[in-house]
N, C-alpha and C positions, 0 to 999 in steps of 0.2 A: 650851264643855263644862266647863271648870274652874269657872266662876262660876255656870252655870245648868244643870248636868247633870241635876238632879232634874226641873226643868220640861221639859227637852228629852226626856230618856230615861226618866224614872220614878224612883221611890225606891230601887230595888235596883241602880241603875247605879253601879259604883265610880267615884269622882271622878277617878282617875288613868287610867282606861281611855280610849283614843282612840275616835273615832266608828267604828262597825263596818263602814261601807260606803263604797266609792269609786264615783264616777260619772264616766265618760269618754266623750267622742266620739272615734271612730277614723275618720278620713277616709283610706281605704286606696287610695292612688294606685298603690302597688306591693305585691306580695305580702309579707306579714310573715314573719319567720323561723318555722321549725317549732320548737315549744317545749312545755314542760310545767311545771306547778306541783306541788309535792310534796304528797301526801296527808298528813293529820294524823298517821298512824301513823309516818311517817319524817321529817317536816319538821324536828323539833327535832334529830334525829341528823344531818341534812344541814346544819344551821345556817340553816334557812329557815322560812317560814311557809306554811301551806296557802292556796290561793286558788281558790275556786269562783266562777265568773263566768257571766253571762248576756249573750248578744249579741242585741240587737234590731236588725234590718236596716231602717233608715229609707229607704234607697235602694239599688238594685243595678243596675249596668249589665248589658246583655246579656252572658251568658257568665260572669258573676261566680259565685263559689262560696266555700265554706269547706272546709278540711280538718280532719277531726275523728275521732279514734279509730282505733286500729290494727285492721286486718282480722283476721278469725278465724284463729287458729292461729299468729299472729305473736308470738314470744317475744323475750326480750332478746338472745339469741344471733343470731337471724336479723336483728333490727333493727340490731345492731352491724355485722354483715356488710354490710347495705344501706347504711349510712353510708359504709363504705370504698369501695363501688363506685358511690356516687351514685345509688342506686335507692330511696332511703327513701320518696320520694313514692308509689311504687307500692304501698306497704304501708299507706297511710292512706286512709280513706274520703274521697271528694270528693263534697260535697253542694252542688248548684247552689242559688243563692239568688235570691229576689225580695223586693220591698219587703213588709214585714209579717211576714217570717219571724222566728222566735225559736228560740234553741238554748241549752241549758244545758250548760256545760263544767265538769264537776266536777274537783276536784284529782286529778291522776294521769292525765288524758286528754290524749294528744298532740294538738296542734292548730296551725293556722295560718289566717290570714285572707287570701284571695286578693284581687288587685287589683279595684277597681270596686265596693267595698262602703262605704257610709256607715253606721256601726254605733254604737248607743248601748250601751255596756258598763256593766253594773252588777255589782259584785263585792265579795267580802270585802276588807276593808282589809288588803292585803298587798303587799309589793314584791318577792316572790320569783319569779323567772322563770328556768328553766333552758333556755337555747337549745341545741338539738341539731343543727340543720342550717340553713344560710343561703343555700342555692341557689347557692353559689359566688361570692357577692358580696363586695366589699371595703368596709371601713369608710371613713370620711372621711380617715383617715391612710393609705389605700392598702393596708392590711393586712387580712387576714381577721379578722372579729370573734371574740371569745373564745367557745368552746363549753363546755358543761357536760355532757359525755358520761356520766360516771359517775353524777352526780346524777340525770340524766334517766333512765338505765336503772334506778336504784334506785327512782325514783318510779313507773316503769312496772310494775315487779315488785310494788310494794305497791298498785297500783290495783285497786279492787274495784267501780268504777263501771260501770254498764251503758253499752254504746255509745250515744253521744248521737243524738238524733232531732230533726229540725226540727219545731217547732209551727207549723202553717200553717192558719189558720182565719179566716173573715170574721165570726164571732160578735161581737155587740155587746160582750159582757163575757166575757173569757177569762183563766183563770189560765195564764200563759205558763210560769212556773217556780215550783216549790215544793221547798225543800230545807232542811236544818237551819239554814242561814245566813240565808235571806231567802225572801220570796214576792214575785212580780211578777205583777200583773194588768193587762191592757189594757182600757180603756174606750173605745169608739167613741161619741162623743156627738153627737147632732143639735143643731141650733141651739135654745137654750132649755133643753136638758136640764141637770140638776144632779148634782154629786157632793157629798155631805155627810159630815162626820166629826165625831163627838161628842168633846168634851173628856174627858180622863182615860182614853182607851183605850190608845193606843200611839203612838210616833212613826212618821211615814211620810215618804217622799220622793215628791213629785209631779213627773213629767217630761212636759212638753208636747212631743210629737213633731210634731204638725201642728195647724193651726187656731188659735183664739183663745179665751181665757177672760177673764172679768171680774176679772182679777188681774194683778199686775205681773210677768208671765212671758211671754216670747215663745217661739215655736217653737224648740226646741233648749235651752230653759232648764229648770232643775231647782230645786225649792224644798223646803226641809225644813219639815215640819209638826210642831211640837213636841207631845209628849204632853199638855201642859197646855192646849193650845188647841183650840177647836172651829172648824171651817172649812166653808164652803160655796162651791162654784165653779159658775158658770153658763157654758155655752158660748155665746159671741157668734157663733159660726159652727161648722160641723161640725169636730170636734176628735178627735184621738187622744191619749189620756192614759194613761201608765203610773203605777201606784201600787206602790211597793215598801215592804213592811212585814214584820212577824214577824222582826225582827232577832234574831240569836242573843243570849242573855243578857238580853234586855229583858223578855220575857214572864214 
């Protein structure tokens, strides 16, 4: 990024700015903690960074789900009381998942991933997570992990995002997520079908979820397509490909 930022991101990208997107695979054998990321309106005051993220479910075991968004009418006081009597789970929407589901989790939305999900997470480049409830588990040192109750409640109070909804469709080309931070489109390619991107448009991330392409990427792999390059990919077999673009501050 320091040496080739213009070729990768374009001429307006500041040389010292890090890459704006993180890509992760989450193999959730156990339920993750209930947590929230701070909205931009309060992130700096809380000493953190906002994080909007999208989850694409590559595989889901029977009964798998995600928890996302407080139920209608739940305010900070009620949620604080639920934390004390261990009933917080009842205040969060539980959304069953199947392979191919996608859900956008905006900053300020309370969330957790249940066991049995293999998820491709595409997110803002941020490392701020406020853990608010951990289902009574202990850390590796035998003690409860640190919670961030006040930061979490402040993030909830500043949240203006709509309750999250699962995108579930079998369309060949679908925009799964579109927000100020990024856009994610899924392409279902038949054998021999192509994806083409002209040089000089914008940087993109290609994520191969299933199948094969005529490129050095295997299922589960992610590759960066710099702005300066033109690229064409052909499916060697039926494939599912995610394309992430429209990074903030690039266009």
